[in-house]
N, C-alpha and C positions, 0 to 999 in steps of 0.2 A: 875790515874784519877778515881774517883767514877762516874760511866757512868749509864745513864736510859736505852740507848739502845745498850749498848755493846753487841757485838756478834749479834745481831740482823739485819735483812735486814729492813730498813726503807723505806716509800713510796718515801720521797724526803730527799735529802741531799743538803743544800745550801751553796755555798762557798762565803763568804763575807757578813757581817751584816751591811751594809751601807743603803743608801735610798731605794734601790732596795730590797734587801735582807730582810730588816725589814719588808717591805710590804708584801712580798712573805710568808714569816714565818707566819706572823699574820693571812693571808687570807686562807692559806693551812692547817694551824693548826685547825683554826676554824671552817674548813670545815671537820674534822674528820681524816685527813691525819696525820700519825707519821712523823713528821719533825725533823731534826738535822741540824742545823746551825753553821757553823765554821767561826772564824775569828782569822786571824794572830795577832791582837793587844788585850789589855785587856780589861776586863769589869770593867768600871769606875764607880765611885758614883760621881755624880756632887757636893754632898756637901761636900765630903772628898776629892776627887782628882782634882778639877778643883781650880784654882787661879786665881785673878786678876794679873797676871804676863805674860807678853809677852814672856819672854824668856823661863820659864820652861814650858809654854804650847805650845812650838812648838813640844813637843812629840807627840801632837795631829795629825801631819801630817805623812805621811809615810817617814821615814827619811832613810831607807835603800839605799843602794848606786845605782843609776841607772847611767848608761853611756849615755851621750847625745851627740849628734852630729848633723850635719847640718849647714846651713848659720846662722840659727837664734836657736841655741841652746836652749832648753826649761830649765828655773829652775824648778826643782823637789821637792816636800815637802809639807809645810803646804798649799800652795797656791792652790794647785789642788788634793790632795788626803788626806784620812784619814786611821789611823793604830790603831782603837780601835772599840769595840762593838758600833756601830751608825755610824761608818765611816766620811764621810765629813759633815754630818748633825751635828756632834757635834761642829764644830768649823766654819759652814758657816756663812753669814750675816744674813741669814732670808730671802732674797730677793726671793720671789715666784712668778714669771712671767709664765704664758703660752705662747706658741709658737703661731704665727699668721698662718692663712691658707697658705699664702705664702711661709711659711718654708718649706711645704711639697711638693712644687711644682717648686722648683728654675729651674729645666731642662725646664719645661712646659713654665714657665713664663719669665723667664731670660737667658735660653739657656746655664745655667751652672750647674755643678755637676750632679746630678741624684735626679728625684723624688723619695719621698719615696712610698712604697706600701700601705701606709694609709693616711688619710686625717685629718684634724682638726676634722672634725665631728665624727671621730672614736675614738679619745681620749676624747672628749667634756663631755663626760658624767662620766668619770674617773677623769678630772679635779675636776669636780663638787665633787665626792665623796672624794678625798684627801683633798681638801680645807674645805670641812665641817668637816673631820674626825679630823683636827688640829686646826681649827678656825681659818683659814687665816684673817688677818685684813687687810682691803682696803679701797681706797676711794669710795666716793658716787658714783663718775663716773669714769672711767677709759677709755679715749679718744681713744685708739688705739687696733687694733686686732678684734679679734671676740666677745670677752666677754668684757661688759662694767659695770658689777657688777648687782646686790650688792653682796658684799662679806659676808660670814658667820659672820663676826666681823666688826665693824667700824675702819675706818681709826686709825692709832697711833697718839697719841697728848701727848706731844708737839714736835713740829719740832726742831731742833737744829739748832744754828746760822749759821752753814755750809749750811745747807737745805734752811734757809732763804735767804742766799746771792745767792744761785744757782737760787732760784726761781725769785729774784729781777732781777738777770742779764737775764735771759730767757724772763723775761716780757718785758724788754727793747727791747728785739730783736723780740719780736714776737712769741716766741717759747714756747709752750704749755708744762705745767708741771703737775705731780699729784703727791700725797702722794704715797710713794712706797708699793705695797700689800707685806705683810710679814707674815711669818710665827711665828710671835711673839704675843702674847697676848695682846690685849688692854683692857680686861676684865677677869675675872676668869672664867676658863674652865676646867670641871672635877676637879681633885684636884691640878690645876696647878695657879700659881698666874699671875696678869697682871705685864708687863714689868714696873720696876721702873727706866730705862734709866741709868743702870749702865754704859753700852757700852762697855762692854768687850765679845761681841759676838763671836768674833774669837778665843778667849780664853776658850771657854766653858761657858754656861750660868748655874751659881750654883743656882740661884732660880727656875730654870725649865720654865720660862716663854717663851723662845725661843724652838720651836719644834726640837726634833731630833728623830730618830728612837730607840733611847738608852732609852728614857722616855716614847715614846707613842707606837709604833709597837710592839718591842721586848718584853715588860712586857705582853702584851696583847697575844702575842704568847705562853710565856711560861706558862701563865694562862691557855692557852688551851692546853697545853701538848707538847710544842717544847721545845727540848733540845738545848740550847746555849752553845757552848765551845769556850771559848776565849782562847788566845795565842796558836792558834793552827793553824799552817802554813800547808796548803795544798801543797802537792808535787807533787802529780801525780793522774790523773784519771784513775780509773781501767777499762780495757775493757775486754770483753769475746771474744771467738772465733767466734760469730756471729756478731761481731762488733758492740755490744751495750755496753752503759756504765753501770758498776757494783756497781760504788761507786768510793770512793776518798780513798788516802793514805795521812796522815797528821802527822806532829810532834810536841810533846808537851814535854818541857823540856829534850830535847834531845833524846827522845824515840818517835819510829814510830808506827802508830796505823792504823787500817782500818777502814772505816765505809761503809757497804754495803747499797745500796739504788736502788729501782725501777727507780728512776729517779734522775737525775743529774743537777742541775741549778748551774749556774757560774754567780756569781754577784760580781765579784772581782775587778771590774773598769778597766779601758782603758789600763793599763800597764800589770797588774796581770793577767787578762783574756787572753789576747793572750800568755802571756808567759806560762802559765799554759797548754795551747792547745798546742803549739809548744813542749813543754818539754814533754809532755806525747806522743809523736809520737812512731810508732811501725811498724811491718812488714806490717800490713795491712794499716796502715795511716802514711807512711814514711815522709811526709811532715807536719806532725802534725794532730791533731784531726780536724774534721771538716772544713778542709783545701782543699778541692778538686778544690775550686775555685781559690785557690792560694790568697784570700782575707784576711785571718787571718794575723792580726796586720798591714794591710795596711790602709791608707785614715785617720790617725789618724788627729784630728782637735782640737786645742785649741781657745779659744777667746782672741783676741787681748785686752789688759787692761791696756793701757796707762794711766798714771795719769798726769795731769796737776796742779801745785801748785802755788798760787798768794800771792802776801804780800798785807794785806790790813792795813789801818792806824788805824783802831778799832780792838779790840781784836775778834777773831773767835773762838779759843779754840776746835780744832778738835776732841779732846777727848770728848765732851759732847754729850750725847745721844747715840742711836743706830747707828750703823756706817752709814746706807742707811736709808734715811727718804724722799728724793724726787726724782723723775726721769723725764726723757722726753724719747718717743719713736717717736719724729717728723721725725728722720732720720732714721728709721727701714725700710722702704719701697725702693725698687728700684727707681730711679728718673731719668728722661732724662736730668735733669738739671746737673747732675753730672758725672764724669768720670770714675764710678765704678758701679757694680751692689750689690744688697743685701744692707744690712745697719747695724745701730748699735742702743746701748741703751746709754743714759748717766745718771750717777748716782752722786748725791752730797754724797760724801763717806769721812767720817771721817777717822781720823788715831790716833793710839796711840805714844806716843813718839818714842819707839824704831822701830816701823815700818815706821814711818816718817825719822827717822835717816838712816836705810837700804836703803830707797827708794832714796833719795835725794843723799845718796852715791854714786849710780849708775846712776844718771841723764844722759841725753843725750843734747847736743852731748859732754858736758864736765862733768866729774863726780864732785861733791860737796865734797871738803876733806880738811882735815888740817884746817888751820885757818878759811878759809870760813865756813866749816862745823860747827865749834864750833860756829861761829855768827850766823849761820842759826838756830841752835838749841835754841839759846838764844831768837830767835824770833819766837819760835814754834807756840806761842799762836796767833800769827798775820796772820797765812797763813791759807787759804781755798784750798781746792780741789776738783777736779772733776774726776771722771773716768769712762771710756769707757768699754762697752762689745761689742766687734765688730766680726761681723761673719768673720770667715776664711774658705775660700773652700777647700774641701778635695782634696788631691794629693796623689797617690798611693806611691810616693817616701816619704811622712812622714809616719813613720812607726814603729812598735816595733819589734825587732827582738832579737834573743838570740846571748850573746858575748860568748867569749871562757872562761871569767872569772866565776867562780862559789862562791855562797854564803855559808853562814854556813851548809845550809841543802842540800848542793849538786845540787843547781839547777843554771844552767847558768844565769847571771845576766841579766837584759835587756838593750837592745841599744835602745834608743829613739831619733829617727832622724827627725829633723823638719826645714822646711825653709817656710817662707811666699813667696807667689806668687805674681806677679803684682798688682792684684785686690785688694789683702789684703793690699799691702803698700799704694795704693791709699786711700782706706778707712781709714785707720789709718791717713793719712796726713790730710783728710777733717775732721776727729772726732776732731785732736788734734787742727786745726784751728778754730773749732766751741767751742770747751772749752776754748781756749784763749779769743774769742770774749765774751764770758757768762762772764767769770771772769772779764774782763776789763769792760763790761757794768755794772759790779755790783760795780765797784770802785775799784777793785784791779789791781795789777800790775803783770801779769804772769811771773814767774822767772824760774822755774823747770819743765822739762818734765822728767818722768819716763818711760821708755819703760816697759812694763810688760806684762804678759799672766795670763789668769785665767780659769779654768774649763779644763777638758780633754774630748773629746768626739772620738767616731769612733774606728775603728781596728777590728771591727766585724760586719759589717753593715748589715742590714736587705734587703730583695729583694723577687721579686717572681721568678728571675732567679737564679736557683743554680750555673750557671758557671759564676755569677758575684755578688754573695754575700754570706754569711755565714750562715744567719737565716731567715726564714720567718718573717713575720709581729708579730707573737707572740714571738718571739725568740728561737723558736725551730730550732736546725741547720738541715740543708738539709740532711747531711751525715749520721747523727746518731739520730734517732727519739726520744730516751730518753734522749738526751742531750740538755740541753736549756742554752741561754745567755741572761741575763736580767740585764743589766746596761748601761751606757751611751755608750759603746762600739758599740751598735746596731744603734746607730745614723747614718743616711745618711749625714745629713748636720748639720751644728752646730748652725744655728738661729743666731739671735742677741741679745738674752735676755740670762738671765741666767738658767741654764737647769733643776735644781733639780725637779721643779713641773713635768715637762715631763718625767725625769725618774720613777718618783713614780707612775704616771699615765699609763705608759706603763707596768708596774709591776703589778698594779692592773688588767689591760686587759690581762696580760697573765696569772695572777692567776685565772681569770674568764674561760680561755681557758682550763687549766690544769683541773679545776674542771669539766669543761663539758666533756672533753674526757676521763677523769678517766681511768681506766684500759686500754682502748685503746691505749694508748702511750705507752705500753708495747709489743704491737704487733709488 
């Protein structure tokens, strides 16, 4: 490889070029720091490498083998990870919600999980900053949570037929809805065009109307001097005798390289970040790096993301428009009228034909297969869909560990164990019942329930107590002062809404902390 910083000790090396890594690279390089960012996946060109093709674009997810176990083993890949420069932001739906203040206070308010060491007010200015940087388009008034607007750009127009059906059903039941806040342009911004409703957001946005760090933060980081190394799998964190991080080892096209740095930041996401910490164990840190608490890999969370499909007499055409265009958070907060704590968001969520077929083929309680699957696919245009984003409470038994099987880089493959708790199951049952009622009120006949999950969080949680957490509120590990973790793995709880905005806000806050501390982090 032709390298800019080969053989040099840079200020910062960042592992992972996704939602958090992109923000960190931009902020730190623009502050004058020398930055190297590595990603295990390729550096793609949206106009040349993306396609309106569901099957070929599955490659945007992390398809490497993970071993899954537990009572509810997770489906891994495109739905909850990315493997390319830009990470999951390249193929997410663009839903851009803020957490509510209650999400940071689950223990205090509801007696479950733990409180975060920060509150909504700590992230509010960073939510503002990120939303402005990428021109989030949102409704004139957002009825829930702490922030009600205005958003930097006006709400998206026009709504899809599926969104209209969702709004109609909610209105009949007295459920409030709003146009979904989206990281998708409703008007030109910088050198990017507005969305034209192609609908292939999950396959990568060819026109660049949808935000990703690939097209927004990373080019700005490179312009400020950052070096971005694609197709580079980090295999080890290099430690010195003083118990400090000195850089990373990585492989590229079968060869091994080193990048020395004064500061190491892991933004490799919920599976790969704990995996790398555990694999980098040494005599001084026999249980893995930053793991004196024993919490590395523990307490991972997903969002329950069940889908309900209903058949209508008129055509809905789920492929029309941006996948998510209308939502409700009327069931987000804990209510004494329900038999569970915490809550969920509901989205009117479109589906392309292959995704629809894959979903209904594993529906519950009886999969749709054979002749019935063929008949269902003939009627694809007549189905509407609602998807939930349900909070899952942290459980130490839901965790990432290392298996005995190794990959082509010689690293033990990750084993991901997951089981729902009783509260999680009651929440899902309530959400599925609500989705059924909305679709029926809109004139549809609910036919298919697809159990699903989306997003991953936890595994290196933040906290003020070093014996019960991995990092402080800025992502600085308690055990190794110049080793940071900044991605969704530092979440304490999962919240009931899409997490990307919060991941990026945390990254912007961490960047400010690093800039303020400067050389003192090396002490």
